[in-house]
C-alpha positions in Angstrom: -141.8 -143.2 41.2 -141.0 -140.2 43.5 -140.5 -142.7 46.4 -138.0 -144.7 44.4 -136.1 -141.5 43.4 -135.8 -140.4 47.1 -134.3 -143.7 48.2 -131.6 -143.6 45.5 -128.6 -141.3 45.7 -128.4 -139.5 42.5 -125.1 -137.6 43.2 -122.2 -138.1 45.5 -123.2 -135.0 47.5 -126.7 -136.3 48.3 -127.6 -137.0 51.9 -128.0 -140.6 53.0 -131.2 -141.7 54.8 -129.3 -141.8 58.1 -127.9 -138.3 57.7 -131.3 -136.9 56.9 -132.8 -138.5 60.0 -130.3 -136.6 62.0 -131.0 -133.2 60.3 -134.7 -133.4 59.7 -135.7 -132.3 63.2 -133.6 -129.1 62.7 -135.7 -128.0 59.7 -138.3 -125.2 60.2 -141.7 -126.3 61.0 -144.6 -125.3 58.7 -146.7 -122.3 59.8 -150.2 -122.9 61.1 -151.7 -120.5 58.7 -151.5 -119.9 55.0 -150.8 -122.2 52.2 -149.3 -125.6 53.0 -145.6 -125.8 52.4 -144.7 -127.8 49.2 -141.0 -127.7 49.4 -139.0 -130.8 50.3 -136.1 -129.7 52.6 -134.2 -132.9 51.9 -134.0 -131.8 48.2 -133.1 -128.2 49.2 -130.2 -129.5 51.3 -129.1 -131.9 48.5 -129.2 -129.0 46.1 -127.0 -126.8 48.3 -124.6 -129.7 48.8 -124.5 -130.3 45.0 -123.9 -126.6 44.4 -121.0 -126.5 46.8 -119.4 -129.7 45.5 -119.8 -128.9 41.8 -119.2 -125.2 42.0 -122.0 -124.6 39.5 -124.1 -121.4 39.4 -127.6 -121.3 41.0 -129.2 -121.2 37.6 -127.4 -124.3 36.5 -128.8 -126.6 39.2 -130.3 -129.8 37.8 -134.1 -129.4 37.4 -135.0 -132.3 39.7 -133.9 -130.2 42.7 -136.8 -127.9 41.8 -136.7 -124.3 40.6 -133.4 -122.7 41.4 -135.3 -119.6 42.7 -137.1 -121.7 45.3 -133.8 -123.5 46.4 -132.0 -120.1 46.6 -134.8 -118.5 48.6 -134.8 -121.4 51.1 -131.0 -121.3 51.2 -131.1 -117.7 52.2 -133.7 -118.3 54.9 -131.9 -121.3 56.3 -128.6 -119.4 56.3 -130.3 -116.5 58.1 -131.4 -118.9 60.8 -127.8 -120.3 61.1 -129.1 -123.7 60.2 -126.0 -124.7 58.2 -123.8 -123.9 61.1 -126.0 -126.1 63.3 -125.9 -128.9 60.8 -122.1 -128.7 60.7 -121.9 -128.7 64.5 -124.3 -131.7 64.8 -122.4 -133.7 62.1 -119.0 -132.8 63.8 -120.3 -134.0 67.2 -121.7 -137.2 65.8 -118.6 -138.0 63.9 -116.3 -137.4 66.9 -118.5 -139.6 69.1 -118.5 -142.3 66.4 -114.7 -142.2 66.5 -114.7 -142.6 70.3 -113.7 -138.9 71.0 -115.2 -136.3 73.2 -118.1 -134.4 71.6 -116.2 -131.1 71.8 -112.6 -130.9 70.7 -110.1 -129.7 73.3 -107.4 -128.8 70.8 -107.3 -127.4 67.3 -104.8 -126.7 64.6 -105.1 -123.3 62.9 -103.5 -122.5 59.5 -103.8 -119.5 57.3 -103.0 -119.1 53.6 -103.1 -116.0 51.4 -105.3 -116.2 48.4 -105.5 -113.8 45.5 -108.9 -115.1 44.4 -110.3 -114.2 47.8 -110.3 -110.6 46.8 -113.2 -111.4 44.5 -115.1 -113.1 47.4 -114.4 -110.3 49.8 -115.4 -107.7 47.3 -112.2 -105.7 47.4 -111.9 -103.0 44.7 -109.4 -100.4 43.8 -111.2 -97.2 44.7 -109.2 -95.0 42.3 -110.0 -97.0 39.1 -113.1 -98.8 40.5 -111.7 -102.1 39.2 -110.8 -105.2 41.0 -107.6 -104.8 43.1 -104.8 -106.5 41.3 -102.2 -108.3 43.4 -104.3 -107.9 46.6 -106.2 -110.8 47.9 -107.4 -112.3 51.1 -106.5 -114.9 53.6 -108.3 -117.9 54.7 -107.9 -119.0 58.3 -108.9 -122.7 58.8 -109.2 -124.5 62.1 -109.4 -128.3 62.3 -109.4 -130.7 65.2 -106.5 -133.1 65.8 -108.2 -135.7 63.5 -108.5 -133.2 60.7 -112.3 -132.4 61.0 -113.1 -128.9 59.9 -114.1 -126.7 62.8 -114.2 -123.2 61.2 -113.2 -121.2 58.2 -112.6 -117.4 58.4 -112.1 -115.2 55.3 -110.2 -112.0 55.9 -108.4 -109.3 53.9 -104.6 -109.6 53.7 -104.0 -106.7 56.1 -105.4 -108.8 59.0 -102.7 -110.6 61.0 -102.8 -114.3 61.6 -103.4 -113.9 65.3 -106.4 -111.7 64.8 -107.8 -113.9 62.0 -107.5 -116.9 64.2 
């Protein structure tokens, strides 16, 4: 039954078999000592993609991804190793080559947009009242290649100029 469930995409955000074949070699290898690893990285990556797409809380992940604490722990470890940046870069290169482009983009389009809700993400607070700063926010600086593929996102406070944020 587990094999059938793995071959079937349950959610739009799930990795396909072809995508997983590209990313599987990037996953950490099990240690030579200690207990054998029981976590399935395919499910961890699917859980993180589901979380990003749905916007749900860690504790609200569907149970078939495994315990949310396990998924969160591995998410932190993989983020610490910059694995998500590596996965993004590999996917970008493969997609550009599939489209007949050079692997690395030679030009990019950069845009910035102020966001009030980014104050929450950046942790800005009004020091006098120790409440969230009202009316202040942040900026998101986004770089895409000439075909619209995401290259980078940078979140900054509003006092950062566009040239510095870029």
